N, C-alpha and C positions, 0 to 999 in steps of 0.2 A: 382903956376898956376892955374887958375879957369878952371875947365873943363866944357865944354858946354854939359850938359846932353842930351839936345835934339838932339845934333849932334851924340852922342853916340848911342842913341836909333835909329837914322835913319841909322847909319852904321850897327848896328846889325840886324835890319830888312833887309837891303840890302844884308847882308852876308846870312842870313837864307833863302831868296828868291832864291838866287843864288844856294845855296847848294840843296834847294828842287827841283829846276827845273833842275840841272845838274845831280843828282844822282837818275835817275828815275829806274835804274835796279840793283842797289847795295843793297844787303840784308845782315842783321846781325840776325841770328836765325830766318829766313823767314820773317822779318820785313823790309819793304822797306825803306832805309834811307830817301828817299824823303818824304814819308808818316810821317815818324817821325818828320822831321823838320817842316811839316805843322802843327803837334801837338804843336811844340815850337812856331810857329806863333801865335796860339790861346792864348799862355801865354804872349808873348811880346805885343799883341795888347792891353792888359790892361794897359801898360805903355802910350798908346795914349789916354787913357780914351775913347777908341773906342766903340760905342754903335750901335746895330742893330736897323734900322728902323723896323716899324711894317710889311712892305712887306716882307723884308727877314726873319723876325722872323716866318712869317707864313710858309715860305719855310722849315725852321728848324722843325717846327711842323708836316708839312707834311711827311718829310723824317723819323721823329721819329714814326710817325704813320704807316708808311709803314714797318718799321722795327718790330714794335709790331705785325702788321698783319703777317708778315713773320714768327715770332716766333709761331704765333697761328696756321698757316697752317703747320708748321714743326711738330707740336705735332702728327698730323694725317698722316704723311708722312713717308714712309719707305725709307731709303737711302741705296744705294749700293755704297760703297766708295772703289775705286781701292787700291790695296795693296800698290802701289807706292806713295799714299798720306799719309804721315806719320806726317806732320805738324798739330799741334793743331789749328793753325790759318786758316787751310783750311777745318775744320771739320764743320758739320752743326751748325748753330748759331753763331759761331765764325766768319766765313767767311762773314755772313750776317752784323755782327757788323762792320767789316773791310770795307765792301763796303759802308755801311752808313756813316762811318767816312770819306771815300773819298769823298763823295758828300758834306758832311758838310764843309770839308776843302776848296774844291773848290769855295763854295759859300762864304766862310769867306773871302778868298784871293781877291775875286773879289769885295766884299763889302768894304774891306779895301781900295782898290785903288779907288772906287768910293767915299770913305769918304775922301780921300786925295783931290780929284779933287773938291768935293763939298766944302769942308772947305778951301775956297780961300786964306784966310790969311795965314794959316798954309801951304798949298800946295805950294803957290809961294814962301814963305820964305825958304822952304826945298827941293823942287823937284829937283833943280839943284844937291844939294849935295846927294840926294837919288839915282838919275839916275847915277851921276858920279861914286859913289861907286859901284853900280851895274855893270855898264860897265867895271870898273877897276877889279872887282873880276872875272868876266867871261873873261876878257883878261888874267888873271893869269892862268885860266884854259886852254886856248888857248895855252899859252907858255908851260905849263906843257905837253899837248898833242903833241905838235910839237917836244919838246925834247925827249919824249918817242917814237915817231914815228921814229925819226932819229936813235935812239939807236937800235929799232927794225929792221929798214932797214939794218943797218950795222952790224947786228948779234951780237951786243954787249949786248943787253938785250931783251928777247922775252916776250912781254907783251899781256894780254888778251884783252886789249882795242883796238887791231888791229887784223883783222881776214880776212879770205879768201885768195885765190890765187893772188888777186890784191892789197893785203895789205891795206885794208880798215879800216879807223879810225871809231870807234863807240863810243869812249870816254865811259861813264858810262850810255849809253843808250843800248838798246836791240840790235840795229844796226845803221849803218852809216846814213840812211835816216832821222830818227828823230833828229839826232844830227845835221845834216846839216840844216834842216828845223828850228831847234831853233836858231841856228847861223844866218841864213837867217833874222829871225824876229829881232834878236839883231842888225844886219846890218841896217835894216829899221828903227828901233827905234833910233839907234846911229846916223843916217843921220839928223833925225828930232830933236832930243834931245841933240845934240851937243857932241857925243863921239868923242874922238880924232882920228885923221887919223890913227895913230899907231893901236888903237883898231879896227878900221873898217877893217885895212889890216889883222890883226890877224883873224878876224871873217871870211874873205874871204879864207884866207889859210885853216882854219879849214874846212870850206865848201868843198874846193877842195880835202883835204885829206880824208874826209868822203865820197867823191864821191856820193854826195847826188843830185840826179836829182830833187827832189822836193825842195831842197834848191836853186838850181840854177834857176829853173823855177820861184820860187818865187821872186827872185831879178829881174829876167828879166821882170816879170809882174810889179813889182814896179817901175822899171826905164821906162817902156813904159807909165804906168799910169801917173807917174810924168811929163814925157816929154808932153803927152797929155794934162794935167792940166795947165802947164806952157804956152803951146802955144795955149791953149783954142781951142783944136780941138773939 
C-alpha cells in the first residue's frame, strides 16, 4: 500500500500544533512542553519547503539584534537573583534567549499559516485534512479531560488538572479561563471550517467544565456577530 507522504506531513504538523497549544503549562526540567513543540515545528516546516519572505526575515533579524543588545547591556548590569530561582533557564542571558525563541516561534507559526493560505493550490488540496486532523486531536483532549473530570468528581482519582472548591477544569493550562477561551476559538473555527457536531459538543462541554467566562463571552459575541451578518443588521 502506497503511503501519501503529504498527508503524513499534514497529520504530524496538526499533531504538533495541537500539542503546542494544549500544553502551555506543562514543564520538563523547567522547559515548557509547548515551547519544545514549537521548536519541533521549526524542523517539520522544512518538510514543506517552507521559506520566509523578506518582510518576516527582517523581523527575525530585529529580534536577534534585540537579543544581542540585551547581552551587551547585561555585561554592565548587576543582577540580584532570588534564592528561590534555581533553574539555569531563568538566569541572566539564558532567560533572554528563551524569550527571543518564544517570539521567533510565534512569528514562524503565523508565517506558516500565511504560507498555506497564500499557496492556494497546496492550501485547497490539504486544508480540509489539516483542520480535520487538528479538530479530531483536540477532541481527543476533550474526551480525556471529561473522563478525568468524572473520575475526580466521584473521588476515584484526584487530578491536578482540576482545581478549586468549584472543581474547575484547567487542563494543561495555568487556569480554566485560558483553557475555555482556547476551546471557544476552536468552536468558532469548527463552525466555519466543518468540524463534526460531536467535536463542537465536546468543545462546549470543555468550556462549561472550565467555567470560563471569557470563553462563554467569546462564543456569545460570535453568535451575535454571525446573526447580525446573516440578517445584515
